[in-house]
VMD Tcl script that draws the C-alpha trace (Angstrom):
set ca {
  {0.00 0.00 0.00}
  {0.93 3.65 -0.43}
  {0.56 5.35 2.95}
  {0.53 9.07 3.72}
  {1.75 9.45 7.33}
  {1.21 12.86 8.97}
  {2.91 13.47 12.31}
  {2.29 16.25 14.84}
  {5.37 18.14 16.04}
  {3.81 19.07 19.43}
  {6.43 17.15 21.39}
  {8.96 14.78 19.85}
  {7.11 11.75 21.21}
  {4.93 11.82 18.08}
  {8.04 11.62 15.90}
  {9.52 8.77 17.96}
  {6.27 6.84 17.62}
  {6.07 7.60 13.90}
  {9.65 6.45 13.30}
  {9.06 3.14 15.09}
  {5.83 2.34 13.22}
  {7.17 3.73 9.93}
  {10.15 1.37 10.01}
  {7.87 -1.63 10.56}
  {5.47 -0.58 7.79}
  {8.35 -0.27 5.33}
  {9.67 -3.67 6.43}
  {6.23 -5.10 5.65}
  {6.52 -3.80 2.08}
  {4.49 -0.58 2.23}
  {5.56 2.70 0.62}
  {5.31 5.42 3.27}
  {5.35 9.20 2.74}
  {5.93 11.22 5.94}
  {4.79 14.80 6.64}
  {5.71 16.88 9.70}
  {7.15 20.22 10.79}
  {9.84 21.67 13.04}
  {12.24 19.34 14.85}
  {9.99 16.35 14.17}
  {10.52 16.85 10.42}
  {14.32 17.01 10.94}
  {14.33 13.78 12.96}
  {12.19 11.91 10.42}
  {14.28 13.25 7.52}
  {17.35 11.52 9.00}
  {15.45 8.24 9.19}
  {13.43 7.98 5.98}
  {13.62 8.81 2.27}
  {10.14 10.26 1.59}
  {9.78 13.06 4.17}
  {8.10 16.40 3.42}
  {7.87 19.60 5.51}
  {4.54 21.14 6.53}
  {3.70 24.28 8.52}
  {3.99 23.56 12.26}
  {0.94 24.17 14.49}
  {1.80 25.06 18.08}
  {0.34 26.29 21.33}
  {1.54 29.60 22.75}
  {4.27 28.46 25.12}
  {7.03 30.10 27.15}
  {9.23 29.17 30.14}
  {6.10 28.65 32.26}
  {4.71 26.10 29.81}
  {1.53 26.46 27.76}
  {-0.23 29.77 28.50}
  {-3.97 29.08 28.14}
  {-5.13 32.70 27.94}
  {-2.50 33.58 25.33}
  {-3.23 30.38 23.40}
  {-6.91 31.31 23.18}
  {-6.04 34.75 21.80}
  {-3.47 33.20 19.47}
  {-6.13 31.03 17.83}
  {-7.14 34.07 15.77}
  {-4.44 36.69 16.35}
  {-0.62 36.63 16.03}
  {1.28 37.31 19.27}
  {4.88 38.20 20.14}
  {6.82 35.42 21.87}
  {10.38 35.29 23.19}
  {12.62 32.74 21.46}
  {15.24 31.83 24.05}
  {17.43 29.92 21.58}
  {17.56 32.87 19.17}
  {17.60 35.35 22.12}
  {14.99 37.63 20.56}
  {11.26 38.28 20.32}
  {9.40 36.85 17.35}
  {5.84 37.05 16.09}
  {3.97 33.76 16.46}
  {1.47 33.29 13.64}
  {-2.14 32.65 14.65}
  {-3.25 29.01 14.91}
  {-5.90 29.69 12.28}
  {-3.25 30.63 9.71}
  {-0.97 27.77 10.77}
  {-3.83 25.31 10.25}
  {-4.75 26.73 6.83}
  {-1.14 26.61 5.59}
  {-0.62 23.11 6.99}
  {-3.74 21.81 5.25}
  {-2.58 23.07 1.87}
  {0.96 21.81 2.50}
  {-0.54 18.33 2.89}
  {-2.98 18.66 0.03}
  {-0.54 19.80 -2.64}
  {1.04 16.31 -2.89}
  {-2.18 14.31 -2.71}
  {-2.39 13.66 -6.49}
  {1.31 12.81 -6.71}
  {1.16 10.24 -3.91}
  {-2.43 8.95 -4.42}
  {-2.37 7.17 -1.02}
  {-4.39 4.03 -0.31}
  {-4.72 5.11 3.33}
  {-3.74 7.98 5.58}
  {-2.24 7.69 9.07}
  {-2.34 10.71 11.37}
  {-0.38 10.75 14.62}
  {-1.94 13.65 16.51}
  {-2.55 15.59 13.27}
  {-6.23 16.56 12.94}
  {-5.52 18.53 9.75}
  {-4.62 15.26 8.06}
  {-7.88 13.64 9.20}
  {-9.83 16.56 7.77}
  {-8.07 16.17 4.44}
  {-8.58 12.38 4.39}
  {-12.30 12.74 5.01}
  {-12.75 15.44 2.37}
  {-10.88 13.32 -0.19}
  {-12.49 10.05 1.00}
  {-9.19 8.38 1.90}
  {-9.36 5.59 4.54}
  {-7.87 7.12 7.71}
  {-6.37 5.91 10.97}
  {-5.78 8.19 13.95}
  {-2.99 7.46 16.45}
  {-3.33 9.37 19.70}
  {-2.99 9.42 23.47}
  {-5.23 12.50 23.78}
  {-8.96 12.62 22.95}
  {-11.09 14.13 25.74}
  {-8.65 15.41 28.39}
  {-10.28 15.73 31.79}
  {-7.34 16.68 34.01}
  {-5.82 20.15 34.12}
  {-7.26 21.40 30.81}
  {-9.12 24.70 30.91}
  {-12.87 24.41 30.30}
  {-12.44 27.38 27.96}
  {-10.83 25.00 25.47}
  {-13.78 22.55 25.47}
  {-15.77 24.21 22.63}
  {-12.73 24.06 20.35}
  {-12.09 20.43 21.31}
  {-15.67 19.45 20.45}
  {-15.46 21.18 17.05}
  {-12.27 19.34 16.04}
  {-13.47 16.09 17.61}
  {-15.81 15.49 14.67}
  {-12.81 14.47 12.57}
  {-11.87 11.89 15.19}
  {-15.43 10.55 15.26}
  {-15.53 10.19 11.48}
  {-12.19 8.41 10.98}
  {-12.11 4.66 10.26}
  {-10.01 3.52 13.23}
  {-8.41 5.01 16.35}
  {-5.23 3.51 17.80}
  {-4.23 4.29 21.39}
  {-0.59 3.17 21.90}
  {-1.08 2.39 25.57}
  {-2.11 -0.43 27.89}
  {-5.72 -1.54 28.14}
  {-7.65 -0.26 31.20}
  {-7.08 -0.23 34.14}
  {-3.35 0.13 33.37}
  {-3.76 2.91 30.78}
  {-1.20 5.63 31.56}
  {-2.96 8.22 29.37}
  {-6.39 7.39 30.82}
  {-7.11 10.95 32.03}
  {-6.18 12.32 28.60}
  {-8.40 9.85 26.72}
  {-11.57 10.51 28.69}
  {-14.82 8.57 28.35}
  {-14.93 6.87 24.95}
  {-18.61 5.99 25.35}
  {-19.50 9.65 25.84}
  {-17.49 10.51 22.74}
  {-19.26 7.75 20.78}
  {-16.06 6.12 19.51}
  {-15.68 2.98 21.65}
  {-16.26 0.54 18.78}
  {-13.59 2.01 16.50}
  {-10.95 2.49 19.22}
  {-8.31 -0.05 20.21}
  {-5.69 0.04 22.96}
  {-2.85 -1.69 21.14}
  {-0.16 -1.32 23.79}
  {3.00 0.76 23.59}
  {4.92 1.01 20.31}
  {8.15 0.44 22.24}
  {9.71 -2.68 23.67}
  {9.00 -2.84 27.41}
  {10.40 -6.30 28.08}
  {12.15 -6.24 31.46}
  {15.94 -6.04 31.50}
  {18.67 -6.22 34.10}
  {19.25 -2.84 35.76}
  {21.20 -1.14 38.54}
  {20.66 1.95 40.73}
  {23.68 4.22 40.37}
  {22.21 7.71 40.02}
  {19.13 9.88 39.56}
  {18.44 10.51 35.86}
  {16.57 13.56 34.56}
  {15.87 13.68 30.79}
  {14.69 17.25 30.13}
  {12.70 18.24 27.05}
  {10.58 21.05 25.64}
  {11.29 24.57 24.35}
  {14.30 26.57 25.51}
  {12.48 28.37 28.34}
  {10.97 25.17 29.70}
  {14.35 23.41 29.71}
  {15.94 26.37 31.53}
  {13.17 26.39 34.14}
  {13.54 22.66 34.81}
  {17.35 22.86 34.99}
  {17.11 25.68 37.55}
  {14.88 23.43 39.66}
  {16.76 20.16 39.27}
  {20.43 21.12 39.61}
  {20.16 22.95 42.98}
  {18.15 20.12 44.58}
  {20.53 17.43 43.36}
  {23.67 19.35 44.40}
  {22.29 20.40 47.80}
  {21.36 16.81 48.63}
  {24.67 15.48 47.26}
  {22.74 13.16 44.95}
  {24.74 11.53 42.17}
  {22.74 12.56 39.13}
  {22.72 12.89 35.33}
  {20.71 15.59 33.54}
  {20.19 15.53 29.76}
  {18.93 18.79 28.25}
  {17.81 17.25 24.97}
  {19.42 19.77 22.61}
  {19.98 17.88 19.31}
  {23.37 18.35 17.69}
  {25.15 19.82 20.70}
  {27.63 17.75 22.74}
  {28.58 19.68 25.86}
  {29.01 18.41 29.42}
  {29.27 20.37 32.67}
  {29.85 18.84 36.10}
  {28.56 20.53 39.28}
  {29.43 18.47 42.33}
  {27.93 15.01 41.81}
  {25.65 16.29 39.04}
  {26.57 15.76 35.36}
  {24.71 18.04 32.94}
  {24.76 16.96 29.27}
  {23.42 19.09 26.44}
  {22.58 15.90 24.52}
  {22.74 12.13 24.97}
  {22.48 9.65 22.11}
  {19.63 7.13 22.19}
  {22.06 4.49 23.46}
  {23.50 6.79 26.16}
  {20.02 7.84 27.24}
  {18.89 4.22 27.52}
  {21.99 3.38 29.57}
  {21.38 6.33 31.91}
  {17.75 5.25 32.34}
  {18.65 1.60 32.88}
  {21.08 2.42 35.68}
  {18.93 5.03 37.44}
  {17.50 4.72 40.93}
  {14.89 7.42 40.19}
  {13.88 9.04 36.89}
  {12.79 12.70 36.99}
  {10.90 13.84 33.89}
  {8.02 16.02 32.73}
  {5.44 13.27 32.21}
  {5.58 12.86 28.42}
  {3.80 9.71 27.21}
  {6.83 8.12 25.53}
  {9.11 8.65 28.53}
  {6.44 7.16 30.79}
  {6.92 3.88 28.94}
  {10.69 4.17 29.16}
  {10.35 4.19 32.94}
  {8.01 1.20 32.63}
  {10.58 -0.77 30.60}
  {13.19 -0.40 33.31}
  {10.62 -0.47 36.17}
  {11.98 2.78 37.59}
  {10.12 4.85 40.21}
  {9.78 8.40 38.97}
  {9.13 12.02 39.85}
  {7.12 14.05 37.33}
  {7.45 17.81 36.93}
  {4.73 18.59 34.34}
  {4.97 21.73 32.19}
  {1.64 21.25 30.37}
  {-1.78 19.67 31.10}
  {-1.22 16.50 29.04}
  {1.89 15.69 31.07}
  {0.09 16.49 34.33}
  {-2.64 13.97 33.47}
  {-0.10 11.21 32.75}
  {1.73 12.07 35.96}
  {-1.51 11.97 37.95}
  {-2.32 8.45 36.70}
  {1.18 7.20 37.54}
  {0.83 8.80 40.98}
  {-2.55 7.11 41.48}
  {-0.87 3.77 40.75}
  {1.84 4.80 43.24}
  {4.55 4.48 40.62}
  {5.45 8.18 40.64}
  {5.19 11.46 42.57}
  {4.19 14.83 41.10}
  {6.40 17.82 42.05}
  {5.91 21.47 41.07}
  {8.77 23.26 42.86}
  {12.16 22.66 44.50}
  {10.74 21.81 47.93}
  {8.32 19.26 46.50}
  {11.11 17.78 44.38}
  {13.38 17.36 47.41}
  {10.50 15.80 49.39}
  {9.72 13.44 46.50}
  {13.33 12.23 46.27}
  {13.29 11.57 50.01}
  {9.90 9.76 49.85}
  {11.02 7.38 47.10}
  {14.36 6.71 48.79}
  {12.53 5.77 52.01}
  {9.84 3.64 50.29}
  {11.74 2.31 47.30}
  {10.46 -1.27 47.64}
  {6.82 -0.17 47.33}
  {7.38 2.07 44.30}
  {9.59 -0.51 42.59}
  {7.05 -3.30 43.14}
  {4.28 -1.16 41.63}
  {6.45 -0.36 38.61}
  {7.22 -4.06 38.13}
  {3.47 -4.80 38.15}
  {2.91 -2.08 35.54}
  {5.75 -3.53 33.45}
  {4.11 -6.96 33.57}
  {0.78 -5.51 32.38}
  {2.55 -3.61 29.58}
  {4.13 -6.75 28.18}
  {0.86 -8.54 27.45}
  {0.57 -6.87 24.02}
  {2.78 -5.98 21.03}
  {1.51 -2.51 20.22}
  {3.68 -1.92 17.17}
  {2.73 -5.17 15.44}
  {-0.97 -4.75 16.22}
  {-0.97 -1.14 14.91}
  {0.53 -2.31 11.61}
  {-2.17 -5.00 11.32}
  {-4.94 -2.42 11.90}
  {-3.51 -0.18 9.18}
  {-3.39 -3.09 6.73}
  {-6.96 -4.11 7.59}
  {-8.50 -0.67 7.19}
  {-8.29 -0.69 3.37}
  {-9.67 -4.22 2.89}
}
mol new
graphics top color blue
foreach p $ca { graphics top sphere $p radius 0.5 }
foreach p [lrange $ca 0 end-1] q [lrange $ca 1 end] { graphics top cylinder $p $q radius 0.2 }
display resetview
């Protein structure tokens, strides 16, 4: 089959998921054409041959995370935003214009590709195009009806765009089946949304088979825009150094290879996938923002964690892990220090809960099942 695969760039987890499934689809003999923007496009371009850029669509976000009030205004109006990496103010285009440009970026290659099916990972624009052009479509997501931390002011917009989700052929949730669904509070009630029959929890797209580990340090993989990374670093480094905790912090800046050591704390601008996995495997505690992909990395190595969310989606994942007593949510330095102390004192409980979650996660092969669903949708 010819497959058009559109990937959201709101967090690099979408790109990681897309790369994993894209590799398998190509191995199974399908011709895949990838579309994404920003850093996600750059990552996919290194991995695949047929990768095309589209206009990125983004929330209004600064060092405090997503700003709801500004995001609402930015739906229709451009706003100035500080770019920490470029060290200057820029004008962020309105979401309405971003969406329009992205739609036409996708559409202009539709005749050339003539896809048999369309896969959208978090990209509602692609679903809209598929339904207008009557292309069989599959939606991959860990966010449908968020019920934790999202402003009610966003609900009308969610319901408007939700019609594309309701009309697509199949919905894949790359997570465990209930009650072990990490993104449960981001999915919401599928019955209320009227999409239970077309939705399947396939399991994670990543290998979570248990492996031998050790507990040598605290590991903090940091991600997000420049301001968010700076905010997290200013919280993490002082707590780790004050407590004398042996720790590794990765700032997730692609292309850069710088390392600074402050006491027992190593701060890396970037770690390769292999180095990151090694740091995770040998961690006693993982401190992260609560991104869906990293949640399953902690599951693979059965590591207790501390989540410092910078946006509502991450907060919801963190809340579910906390409810399963696999993680603790922290929002400032004092809470972070208390969380480190709590896990150190009750490590056996947190580790046992993570091992139980790992066992539940290994009952399915999410990647293989997702590929089967995609192949079935055009039959």
